[in-house]
C-alpha positions as CSV (number, residue, x, y, z in Angstrom):
1,M,-50.3,28.5,-73.2
2,K,-53.7,27.3,-74.3
3,I,-54.3,24.2,-72.1
4,G,-57.4,21.9,-72.0
5,F,-58.1,20.1,-68.7
6,I,-60.4,17.1,-68.5
7,G,-61.1,15.7,-65.0
8,L,-61.6,18.0,-62.0
9,G,-61.7,15.5,-59.2
10,I,-59.8,15.5,-55.8
11,M,-56.5,15.9,-57.7
12,G,-57.4,17.5,-61.0
13,K,-59.2,20.5,-59.5
14,P,-56.3,21.9,-57.5
15,M,-53.9,21.0,-60.4
16,A,-56.0,23.0,-62.8
17,K,-56.2,25.9,-60.4
18,N,-52.4,26.0,-60.2
19,L,-52.2,26.3,-64.0
20,L,-54.6,29.2,-63.9
21,K,-52.5,30.9,-61.1
22,A,-49.5,30.6,-63.4
23,G,-51.2,32.6,-66.1
24,H,-52.1,29.8,-68.5
25,E,-55.3,30.0,-70.6
26,L,-57.4,27.0,-69.4
27,T,-60.5,25.3,-70.9
28,V,-62.0,22.7,-68.7
29,F,-64.5,19.8,-68.8
30,D,-65.9,17.6,-66.2
31,H,-69.3,15.9,-65.6
32,K,-69.4,17.4,-62.1
33,K,-70.8,20.9,-62.8
34,S,-69.9,22.3,-59.3
35,S,-66.2,21.6,-60.0
36,V,-66.4,23.2,-63.5
37,E,-68.2,26.3,-62.0
38,E,-65.4,26.6,-59.3
39,L,-62.8,26.7,-62.1
40,V,-64.7,29.1,-64.2
41,S,-65.0,31.4,-61.2
42,A,-61.2,31.2,-61.0
43,G,-60.8,32.2,-64.6
44,A,-61.2,29.1,-66.7
45,T,-63.5,28.7,-69.7
46,E,-66.1,25.9,-69.6
47,A,-66.4,23.3,-72.4
48,S,-69.3,20.9,-73.0
49,S,-67.1,18.0,-74.1
50,G,-63.6,16.7,-74.6
51,K,-64.0,17.5,-78.3
52,E,-64.7,21.1,-77.5
53,V,-61.8,21.3,-75.1
54,A,-59.4,19.9,-77.8
55,A,-60.7,22.3,-80.5
56,V,-59.3,25.3,-78.6
57,S,-56.2,23.8,-76.9
58,E,-52.6,23.2,-77.9
59,V,-52.2,20.6,-75.2
60,V,-54.9,18.6,-73.4
61,I,-54.4,17.2,-69.9
62,T,-56.5,14.3,-68.7
63,M,-56.8,13.5,-65.0
64,V,-59.5,10.8,-64.7
65,P,-59.8,7.6,-62.5
66,N,-58.6,4.7,-64.7
67,S,-57.8,3.3,-68.1
68,P,-61.4,3.1,-69.5
69,H,-62.0,6.7,-68.5
70,V,-58.9,7.9,-70.3
71,R,-59.9,5.9,-73.4
72,A,-63.4,7.4,-73.3
73,A,-62.1,10.9,-72.8
74,V,-59.7,10.9,-75.7
75,L,-61.0,8.3,-78.2
76,G,-64.7,8.1,-77.3
77,E,-67.7,9.9,-78.7
78,N,-67.2,13.7,-78.4
79,G,-63.7,12.9,-77.2
80,V,-60.4,14.8,-77.7
81,A,-59.6,13.0,-81.0
82,E,-62.7,14.3,-82.6
83,G,-61.8,17.9,-81.9
84,A,-58.1,18.0,-81.9
85,K,-56.0,19.4,-84.7
86,P,-53.0,17.4,-85.9
87,G,-50.0,18.3,-83.7
88,T,-52.2,18.5,-80.5
89,V,-50.6,16.8,-77.5
90,V,-52.4,14.7,-74.9
91,I,-50.8,14.6,-71.5
92,D,-52.5,11.9,-69.5
93,M,-51.8,12.5,-65.8
94,S,-54.1,9.7,-64.6
95,S,-52.7,6.5,-63.1
96,I,-53.5,3.7,-65.4
97,D,-52.2,0.4,-66.8
98,P,-49.0,1.1,-68.8
99,T,-50.0,-1.3,-71.5
100,E,-53.2,0.7,-72.0
101,S,-51.1,4.0,-72.1
102,K,-49.2,2.5,-75.0
103,A,-52.3,1.3,-76.8
104,I,-54.1,4.6,-76.5
105,G,-51.0,6.5,-77.7
106,K,-50.8,4.2,-80.7
107,E,-54.4,4.9,-81.6
108,L,-54.0,8.6,-81.2
109,E,-51.1,8.6,-83.7
110,A,-53.7,8.0,-86.4
111,F,-55.2,11.4,-85.7
112,G,-51.8,13.1,-85.7
113,I,-51.9,13.4,-81.9
114,D,-48.9,12.8,-79.6
115,M,-49.2,11.5,-76.1
116,L,-47.2,11.6,-72.8
117,D,-48.2,9.6,-69.8
118,A,-47.4,11.6,-66.7
119,P,-49.0,10.2,-63.6
120,V,-48.5,11.9,-60.3
121,S,-47.8,11.1,-56.7
122,G,-48.3,13.1,-53.5
123,G,-52.1,13.1,-52.9
124,E,-54.4,16.1,-52.5
125,P,-52.2,18.2,-50.2
126,K,-49.3,18.2,-52.7
127,A,-51.8,18.8,-55.6
128,I,-53.0,21.9,-53.7
129,D,-49.6,23.4,-53.0
130,G,-48.2,22.4,-56.4
131,T,-45.5,20.0,-55.2
132,L,-46.5,16.7,-56.8
133,S,-44.0,14.2,-58.1
134,V,-44.6,13.6,-61.8
135,M,-43.2,10.6,-63.7
136,V,-43.3,11.1,-67.5
137,G,-43.1,8.7,-70.4
138,G,-43.1,9.5,-74.1
139,K,-41.0,11.4,-76.6
140,K,-38.1,13.3,-74.9
141,E,-38.6,16.4,-77.1
142,L,-42.2,16.6,-75.9
143,F,-41.1,16.2,-72.3
144,D,-38.7,19.0,-72.7
145,K,-41.3,21.2,-74.4
146,Y,-43.8,20.9,-71.6
147,Y,-41.5,20.5,-68.6
148,D,-42.0,24.1,-67.4
149,M,-45.7,23.8,-67.6
150,L,-45.7,20.5,-65.7
151,M,-43.5,22.1,-63.0
152,V,-46.3,24.6,-62.3
153,M,-48.1,21.6,-60.6
154,A,-45.1,19.8,-59.3
155,G,-42.1,19.8,-57.0
156,S,-40.3,17.3,-59.4
157,V,-40.9,16.2,-63.0
158,V,-38.8,13.3,-64.1
159,Y,-38.5,11.7,-67.5
160,V,-38.6,7.9,-67.2
161,G,-38.5,6.7,-70.8
162,D,-40.9,5.7,-73.7
163,L,-44.7,6.0,-73.5
164,G,-46.0,3.9,-70.7
165,S,-42.9,4.3,-68.6
166,G,-44.5,7.0,-66.5
167,N,-47.2,4.6,-65.4
168,V,-44.6,1.8,-64.7
169,A,-42.9,4.3,-62.4
170,K,-46.2,5.3,-60.8
171,L,-47.2,1.6,-60.1
172,A,-43.8,1.0,-58.6
173,N,-44.4,4.0,-56.4
174,Q,-47.8,2.7,-55.3
175,I,-46.3,-0.7,-54.5
176,V,-43.7,1.0,-52.2
177,V,-46.3,3.3,-50.6
178,A,-48.7,0.5,-49.8
179,V,-46.1,-1.7,-48.3
180,N,-44.7,1.2,-46.3
181,I,-48.1,2.1,-44.9
182,A,-48.7,-1.5,-44.0
183,A,-45.3,-1.7,-42.2
184,V,-45.9,1.5,-40.3
185,S,-49.4,0.2,-39.3
186,E,-48.0,-3.2,-38.3
187,A,-45.2,-1.6,-36.2
188,L,-47.5,0.8,-34.4
189,T,-50.0,-1.9,-33.7
190,F,-47.2,-4.0,-32.2
191,A,-46.1,-1.1,-30.0
192,K,-49.6,-0.6,-28.7
193,K,-50.2,-4.3,-27.9
194,A,-46.8,-4.3,-26.2
195,G,-48.0,-1.5,-23.9
196,T,-45.6,1.1,-25.2
197,D,-47.0,4.5,-26.4
198,P,-47.1,4.3,-30.2
199,E,-46.6,8.1,-30.5
200,L,-43.3,7.8,-28.6
201,V,-42.2,4.8,-30.7
202,Y,-42.9,6.8,-33.8
203,Q,-40.8,9.7,-32.5
204,A,-38.0,7.3,-31.5
205,I,-37.7,5.6,-34.9
206,R,-38.6,8.3,-37.5
207,G,-35.0,9.7,-37.5
208,G,-33.4,6.4,-38.2
209,L,-33.3,4.0,-41.1
210,A,-37.0,3.1,-40.6
211,G,-37.9,6.8,-41.2
212,S,-39.6,7.7,-44.5
213,T,-41.8,10.3,-46.1
214,V,-44.6,7.7,-45.9
215,M,-44.1,7.3,-42.1
216,D,-44.1,11.1,-41.5
217,A,-47.2,11.5,-43.6
218,K,-49.3,8.6,-42.3
219,A,-48.2,7.9,-38.7
220,P,-49.6,11.2,-37.5
221,M,-52.9,10.6,-39.3
222,I,-53.1,7.1,-37.7
223,L,-52.3,8.5,-34.2
224,N,-54.7,11.4,-34.6
225,R,-57.4,9.0,-35.9
226,N,-57.7,11.2,-39.0
227,F,-58.7,9.1,-42.0
228,N,-60.0,11.9,-44.2
229,P,-58.9,11.0,-47.7
230,G,-55.8,12.4,-49.2
231,F,-55.7,9.2,-51.3
232,R,-58.7,6.8,-50.9
233,I,-58.4,3.1,-50.3
234,E,-60.5,2.4,-53.4
235,L,-58.0,4.3,-55.6
236,H,-55.1,2.4,-54.2
237,I,-57.0,-0.8,-54.9
238,K,-57.3,0.4,-58.5
239,D,-53.6,1.1,-58.7
240,L,-52.6,-2.3,-57.1
241,N,-55.0,-4.0,-59.6
242,N,-53.1,-2.3,-62.5
243,A,-49.8,-3.3,-60.9
244,L,-50.8,-6.9,-60.5
245,N,-52.1,-7.1,-64.1
246,A,-49.0,-5.4,-65.6
247,A,-46.6,-7.5,-63.5
248,H,-48.4,-10.8,-64.4
249,A,-48.3,-9.9,-68.1
250,I,-44.4,-9.9,-67.9
251,S,-44.1,-12.7,-65.3
252,S,-42.7,-10.4,-62.6
253,P,-43.8,-11.9,-59.2
254,V,-45.2,-9.3,-56.8
255,P,-46.2,-11.2,-53.7
256,L,-46.3,-8.2,-51.3
257,T,-48.5,-6.4,-53.7
258,G,-50.9,-9.4,-53.8
259,Q,-51.0,-9.4,-50.0
260,L,-51.7,-5.7,-49.8
261,M,-54.5,-6.0,-52.3
262,E,-56.2,-8.6,-50.1
263,M,-55.8,-6.4,-47.0
264,M,-57.3,-3.4,-48.8
265,Q,-60.1,-5.7,-50.1
266,G,-60.8,-6.6,-46.5
267,L,-61.1,-2.9,-45.7
268,K,-63.4,-2.4,-48.6
269,A,-65.6,-5.2,-47.3
270,D,-65.8,-3.3,-44.0
271,G,-67.1,-0.2,-45.9
272,L,-63.9,1.8,-45.5
273,E,-63.0,2.2,-49.2
274,K,-63.6,6.0,-49.1
275,E,-61.2,6.5,-46.3
276,D,-57.5,7.4,-46.6
277,H,-55.1,4.5,-47.3
278,S,-53.7,5.1,-43.8
279,S,-56.8,3.1,-42.8
280,L,-54.7,0.1,-43.4
281,V,-54.0,0.3,-39.7
282,K,-57.6,-0.7,-39.2
283,Y,-56.9,-4.1,-40.8
284,Y,-54.3,-4.7,-38.0
285,E,-56.5,-3.2,-35.3
286,K,-59.2,-5.6,-36.2
287,I,-57.1,-8.7,-36.1
288,A,-55.1,-7.6,-33.0
289,N,-58.2,-6.3,-31.1
290,T,-56.7,-2.9,-30.3
291,T,-56.7,0.7,-31.3
292,V,-53.6,2.6,-32.2
293,K,-53.6,5.9,-30.4
294,P,-51.2,7.7,-28.0
295,A,-51.3,7.1,-24.3
296,E,-53.9,9.1,-22.4
């Protein structure tokens, strides 16, 4: 399949590599030349713009930071819409505001371009090993057509509903993940302050009802003091901002999301926005005057 890929960041680059490994013909574009060169060395073709990507692709995947970047990539100057033939499909795998997904999709219709929103969850490790969770909104027949291609990058690809539904599911995911990390951080900080080894507390509770994928992914990072980003605080702030905006637009109260946003803003104020979102523990460590680490 002739695929275009726009956005070769921490997630997009390994996702694109997995498409190449599966034998797809890939044309790529990104403003970061080193990332483009890395993909070209793996077998991709370089394009100088989204317009050029679209001109040679049946389907164009976008994986960029936020709503304005998606709009610029597909509808801006030298964007996908300028180069795409009618019948081209855009699959936006970015995590953006679902209302903007719907708006962009509507505008693309005028060019004869269909769109799926297909945000992902799993962070860099799962992007590398091709086991991301993908949540897809749009026409069911398009989902069916591109399911196998999406599965090259994923462990699960689930159809959620009409265009925008993929990002609703992703924002729901990000709410749950943020609250989970905060709960794990709060519990391990409590254990440390109580004089009990937080490593042993983690081992004691991970097999029970409190156990979760989030706990098993983030508790070891916290205990090992490894805050290298799989998913940066600043990106989670972006997602929670989209969640708050989308929820407020439909009068759906999200008080825990609001609290997590303020906690992450506090971490950003401390200069930690580039760290992994497991750094939420540092919010608790600061107010509890302790450091969560195993007993010596």
